[in-house]
Residue frames as a rotation matrix with the C-alpha (Angstrom) as fourth column:
MET 1
0.142 0.886 -0.442 -15.27
0.511 0.317 0.799 16.50
0.848 -0.339 -0.408 60.97
PHE 2
-0.782 -0.268 0.563 -16.04
-0.303 -0.625 -0.720 18.76
0.544 -0.733 0.407 63.90
HIS 3
-0.101 0.733 -0.673 -18.05
0.604 0.582 0.544 17.11
0.790 -0.352 -0.502 66.70
SER 4
-0.901 -0.140 0.412 -19.70
-0.204 -0.699 -0.685 19.22
0.383 -0.701 0.601 69.39
ASP 5
-0.526 0.803 -0.281 -22.72
0.745 0.276 -0.607 19.51
-0.410 -0.528 -0.744 71.62
GLN 6
0.005 0.660 0.752 -25.60
0.891 -0.344 0.296 21.89
0.454 0.668 -0.590 70.86
GLU 7
-0.103 -0.091 -0.991 -24.39
0.693 -0.721 -0.006 24.96
-0.714 -0.687 0.137 72.70
CYS 8
0.754 0.608 -0.247 -25.42
0.281 -0.639 -0.716 28.20
-0.593 0.470 -0.653 71.04
HIS 9
0.201 -0.723 -0.661 -21.95
-0.672 -0.593 0.443 29.11
-0.712 0.356 -0.605 69.77
TYR 10
-0.768 -0.466 0.440 -21.81
-0.053 0.731 0.680 25.80
-0.638 0.499 -0.586 67.82
THR 11
-0.145 0.809 0.570 -25.31
0.859 0.389 -0.332 26.16
-0.490 0.441 -0.752 66.36
SER 12
0.196 0.207 -0.958 -24.91
-0.063 -0.973 -0.223 29.79
-0.979 0.105 -0.178 65.25
LEU 13
0.952 0.202 0.232 -25.06
0.230 0.034 -0.973 30.60
-0.204 0.979 -0.014 61.55
ALA 14
0.635 -0.764 -0.114 -21.65
-0.766 -0.601 -0.229 32.30
0.106 0.233 -0.967 61.71
PHE 15
-0.117 -0.694 0.710 -20.00
-0.683 0.575 0.450 29.17
-0.721 -0.433 -0.542 63.12
LYS 16
0.422 0.356 0.834 -21.71
0.303 0.812 -0.499 26.91
-0.854 0.463 0.235 60.58
GLN 17
0.997 -0.057 -0.060 -20.52
-0.079 -0.426 -0.901 29.20
0.026 0.903 -0.429 57.78
LEU 18
0.273 -0.952 0.136 -16.98
-0.938 -0.232 0.256 29.13
-0.212 -0.198 -0.957 59.15
LEU 19
-0.113 -0.257 0.960 -16.96
-0.188 0.954 0.233 25.31
-0.976 -0.154 -0.157 59.09
TRP 20
0.735 0.483 0.475 -18.50
0.372 0.299 -0.879 25.32
-0.567 0.823 0.041 55.61
GLY 21
0.838 -0.448 -0.312 -15.79
-0.545 -0.717 -0.434 27.71
-0.030 0.534 -0.845 54.40
TYR 22
-0.203 -0.955 0.216 -13.11
-0.941 0.251 0.226 25.26
-0.270 -0.157 -0.950 55.47
GLN 23
0.057 0.370 -0.927 -15.12
-0.689 0.687 0.231 22.30
0.723 0.626 0.294 54.10
ILE 24
-0.952 -0.291 0.097 -15.46
-0.253 0.566 -0.784 20.78
0.174 -0.771 -0.613 57.56
GLN 25
-0.164 0.918 -0.360 -18.49
0.048 0.372 0.927 18.63
0.985 0.135 -0.105 58.23
GLN 26
-0.519 0.064 0.853 -20.28
-0.798 -0.392 -0.457 19.28
0.305 -0.918 0.254 61.50
SER 27
-0.278 0.414 -0.867 -21.39
0.346 0.885 0.312 16.45
0.896 -0.213 -0.389 63.78
MET 28
-0.502 0.159 0.850 -23.53
-0.678 -0.682 -0.274 17.30
0.536 -0.714 0.451 66.75
SER 29
-0.977 0.179 -0.119 -24.82
0.212 0.707 -0.675 15.43
-0.037 -0.685 -0.728 69.78
ARG 30
-0.164 0.982 0.088 -28.55
0.528 0.013 0.849 15.00
0.833 0.186 -0.521 70.14
ARG 31
-0.139 0.191 0.972 -30.15
-0.573 -0.816 0.079 17.44
0.808 -0.545 0.223 72.55
GLY 32
0.430 0.304 0.850 -29.81
-0.902 0.099 0.421 16.20
0.044 -0.948 0.317 76.13
ASN 33
0.986 -0.120 -0.113 -27.74
0.113 0.992 -0.063 13.18
0.119 0.049 0.992 75.19
CYS 34
0.580 -0.805 0.123 -24.38
-0.774 -0.499 0.390 13.62
-0.252 -0.321 -0.913 76.91
TRP 35
0.448 -0.411 0.794 -23.27
0.059 0.900 0.432 10.07
-0.892 -0.146 0.428 76.00
ASP 36
0.934 -0.087 0.346 -22.52
0.351 0.045 -0.935 11.09
0.066 0.995 0.073 72.40
ASN 37
0.622 -0.706 0.339 -19.58
-0.475 -0.684 -0.553 13.20
0.622 0.183 -0.761 73.53
ALA 38
0.845 -0.232 0.482 -18.32
-0.432 0.236 0.870 11.02
-0.316 -0.944 0.099 76.40
PRO 39
0.676 -0.648 0.350 -15.78
0.669 0.740 0.078 8.87
-0.310 0.182 0.933 74.45
MET 40
0.326 -0.584 0.744 -14.20
0.598 -0.482 -0.640 11.87
0.732 0.654 0.192 72.71
GLU 41
0.660 -0.073 0.748 -14.16
-0.490 -0.796 0.355 13.98
0.570 -0.600 -0.562 75.84
ARG 42
0.885 -0.344 0.314 -12.45
-0.069 0.569 0.819 11.13
-0.460 -0.747 0.480 77.71
PHE 43
0.502 -0.728 0.467 -9.87
0.863 0.383 -0.331 10.74
0.062 0.569 0.820 74.93
PHE 44
0.325 -0.388 0.862 -9.08
0.227 -0.853 -0.470 14.45
0.918 0.349 -0.189 74.81
ARG 45
0.854 -0.073 0.515 -8.78
-0.508 -0.333 0.794 14.58
0.113 -0.940 -0.322 78.59
SER 46
0.741 -0.612 0.276 -6.21
0.410 0.738 0.537 11.78
-0.532 -0.285 0.797 78.41
LEU 47
0.372 -0.598 0.709 -4.37
0.814 -0.157 -0.560 13.47
0.446 0.786 0.428 75.54
LYS 48
0.527 -0.124 0.840 -4.21
-0.165 -0.985 -0.043 16.79
0.833 -0.116 -0.540 77.40
THR 49
0.811 -0.181 0.557 -3.16
-0.577 -0.085 0.812 15.38
-0.100 -0.980 -0.173 80.77
GLU 50
0.682 -0.531 0.504 -0.76
0.281 0.826 0.489 12.68
-0.675 -0.192 0.712 79.50
ASN 51
0.197 -0.593 0.781 0.84
0.965 0.256 -0.049 14.28
-0.171 0.764 0.623 76.46
MET 52
0.586 0.078 0.807 0.42
0.481 -0.835 -0.268 18.03
0.653 0.545 -0.527 76.03
PRO 53
-0.551 -0.803 -0.226 3.11
0.729 -0.331 -0.599 20.33
0.406 -0.495 0.768 77.40
LYS 54
-0.025 0.546 -0.838 1.85
0.865 -0.409 -0.293 22.88
-0.502 -0.732 -0.461 79.93
ASN 55
-0.198 -0.145 -0.969 2.95
-0.102 -0.981 0.167 25.78
-0.975 0.132 0.180 77.72
GLY 56
0.781 0.568 -0.257 1.81
-0.334 0.033 -0.942 24.26
-0.527 0.822 0.216 74.42
TYR 57
0.500 -0.571 0.651 3.80
0.756 0.655 -0.006 22.97
-0.423 0.495 0.759 71.48
GLU 58
-0.435 -0.778 -0.454 6.61
0.341 -0.609 0.716 24.83
-0.833 0.157 0.530 69.73
ASN 59
-0.605 0.269 -0.750 4.76
-0.750 -0.510 0.422 24.78
-0.268 0.817 0.510 66.40
GLU 60
0.418 0.897 -0.141 2.16
-0.878 0.359 -0.317 22.84
-0.234 0.256 0.938 64.41
ALA 61
0.229 -0.391 -0.892 4.64
-0.545 0.708 -0.450 20.25
0.807 0.589 -0.051 63.11
VAL 62
-0.845 -0.521 0.120 5.78
-0.355 0.379 -0.855 19.36
0.400 -0.765 -0.505 66.64
ALA 63
-0.337 0.808 0.484 2.15
-0.787 0.041 -0.616 19.14
-0.518 -0.588 0.621 67.79
ASP 64
0.486 0.523 -0.700 1.27
-0.850 0.469 -0.240 16.93
0.203 0.712 0.672 64.83
ASP 65
-0.202 -0.681 -0.704 4.17
-0.353 0.721 -0.596 14.52
0.914 0.128 -0.385 65.51
SER 66
-0.888 -0.173 0.425 3.48
-0.449 0.136 -0.883 14.45
0.095 -0.976 -0.198 69.25
VAL 67
-0.026 0.960 0.279 -0.23
-0.875 0.113 -0.471 13.72
-0.483 -0.256 0.837 68.90
ARG 68
0.472 0.135 -0.871 0.38
-0.705 0.651 -0.281 11.07
0.530 0.747 0.402 66.24
ASP 69
-0.528 -0.750 -0.397 2.99
-0.289 0.599 -0.747 9.37
0.798 -0.280 -0.533 68.43
TYR 70
-0.706 0.318 0.633 0.69
-0.668 -0.001 -0.744 9.52
-0.236 -0.948 0.213 71.44
ILE 71
0.333 0.939 -0.083 -2.17
-0.902 0.292 -0.317 7.88
-0.273 0.180 0.945 69.57
TYR 72
0.656 -0.021 -0.755 -0.30
-0.510 0.724 -0.463 5.20
0.556 0.689 0.465 67.65
LYS 73
-0.220 -0.884 -0.413 2.70
-0.143 0.448 -0.882 4.45
0.965 -0.135 -0.225 69.86
TYR 74
-0.959 -0.178 0.220 1.14
-0.226 0.014 -0.974 4.88
0.170 -0.984 -0.053 73.30
TYR 75
-0.383 0.884 0.270 -2.65
-0.863 -0.238 -0.445 5.23
-0.329 -0.403 0.854 73.53
ASN 76
0.560 0.656 -0.506 -3.50
-0.809 0.565 -0.162 2.32
0.180 0.500 0.847 71.19
SER 77
0.305 -0.543 -0.782 -0.46
-0.224 0.757 -0.613 0.13
0.926 0.362 0.110 71.88
VAL 78
-0.641 -0.698 -0.320 0.67
0.210 0.241 -0.948 0.54
0.739 -0.674 -0.008 75.49
ARG 79
-0.741 0.315 0.593 -1.83
-0.634 -0.619 -0.464 2.49
0.221 -0.720 0.658 77.62
PRO 80
-0.873 0.457 -0.170 -4.13
0.485 0.850 -0.206 0.20
0.051 -0.262 -0.964 79.61
HIS 81
-0.574 0.777 0.257 -7.85
-0.571 -0.605 0.555 0.88
0.587 0.172 0.791 79.28
SER 82
-0.774 0.283 0.567 -10.12
-0.447 0.390 -0.805 -0.16
-0.449 -0.876 -0.175 82.11
HIS 83
0.284 0.934 -0.218 -13.00
-0.822 0.121 -0.556 -0.82
-0.493 0.337 0.802 79.69
ASN 84
0.446 -0.228 -0.866 -10.74
-0.648 0.586 -0.487 -3.35
0.618 0.778 0.113 77.89
LEU 85
0.973 -0.039 -0.227 -9.90
0.180 0.743 0.644 -5.31
0.143 -0.668 0.730 81.05
GLY 86
0.593 -0.773 -0.226 -6.65
-0.120 -0.362 0.924 -3.35
-0.796 -0.521 -0.307 81.42
LEU 87
-0.060 -0.601 0.797 -5.48
0.828 0.417 0.376 -4.04
-0.558 0.682 0.472 77.83
PRO 88
-0.593 -0.134 -0.794 -4.58
-0.287 -0.887 0.363 -1.40
-0.752 0.443 0.488 75.27
PRO 89
0.370 0.858 -0.355 -7.00
-0.661 -0.026 -0.750 -1.25
-0.653 0.512 0.557 72.28
ASN 90
0.029 -0.393 -0.919 -4.64
-0.934 0.317 -0.165 -3.03
0.356 0.863 -0.358 69.87
SER 91
-0.911 -0.408 0.059 -4.13
-0.394 0.819 -0.418 -5.95
0.122 -0.404 -0.907 72.27
LYS 92
-0.389 0.861 0.327 -7.84
-0.295 0.219 -0.930 -6.17
-0.872 -0.459 0.169 73.04
GLU 93
0.386 0.522 -0.761 -8.65
-0.876 -0.053 -0.480 -6.29
-0.291 0.851 0.436 69.33
VAL 94
-0.436 -0.611 -0.660 -6.12
-0.734 0.667 -0.132 -9.12
0.521 0.427 -0.739 68.75
PHE 95
-0.922 0.122 0.367 -7.61
-0.202 0.658 -0.725 -11.01
-0.330 -0.743 -0.582 71.72
TYR 96
0.001 0.995 -0.104 -11.13
-0.576 -0.084 -0.813 -10.47
-0.817 0.061 0.573 70.34
TRP 97
0.309 0.128 -0.943 -10.28
-0.940 0.194 -0.282 -11.82
0.147 0.973 0.180 66.89
LYS 98
-0.743 -0.591 -0.315 -8.39
-0.511 0.804 -0.303 -14.84
0.432 -0.064 -0.899 68.26
THR 99
-0.771 0.509 0.383 -11.29
-0.164 0.422 -0.892 -15.64
-0.615 -0.750 -0.241 70.57
SER 100
0.178 0.920 -0.350 -14.02
-0.680 -0.142 -0.719 -15.09
-0.711 0.366 0.600 67.95
ASN 101
0.000 -0.241 -0.971 -12.17
-0.925 0.369 -0.092 -17.13
0.381 0.898 -0.222 65.31
SER 102
-0.930 -0.359 -0.076 -11.66
-0.306 0.872 -0.383 -20.08
0.204 -0.333 -0.921 67.67
LEU 103
-0.451 0.848 0.276 -15.34
-0.236 0.185 -0.954 -20.00
-0.861 -0.496 0.116 68.63
ALA 104
0.289 0.555 -0.780 -16.36
-0.886 -0.154 -0.438 -19.90
-0.363 0.817 0.447 64.96
LYS 105
-0.414 -0.563 -0.716 -14.13
-0.794 0.608 -0.019 -22.90
0.446 0.560 -0.698 64.14
LYS 106
-0.905 0.060 0.420 -15.82
-0.248 0.728 -0.639 -25.05
-0.344 -0.683 -0.644 66.82
ASP 107
0.015 0.999 -0.049 -19.23
-0.601 -0.030 -0.799 -24.85
-0.799 0.042 0.600 65.10
């Protein structure tokens, strides 16, 4: 999946054919709707500023391991998110399910 806005280089026939050649599905924001990209842009900003080396990774395998570790071991498990009341996503999800299950049992 390749998600982008509707800038001309992403809507060109040549770019669409390139994605098609690699069997990548294109996802595109609606015209004038910047909110579609906001969560992904925020995530990639965090990834770049908190995890990526200034000079890039040694190779693809190192990049793959580093990004995977960042997402699973830090971003989802440790890193506080202001939208989640300062909890990492995994903790917020556990809290949600505990709270929703206790409310459901009271009915």
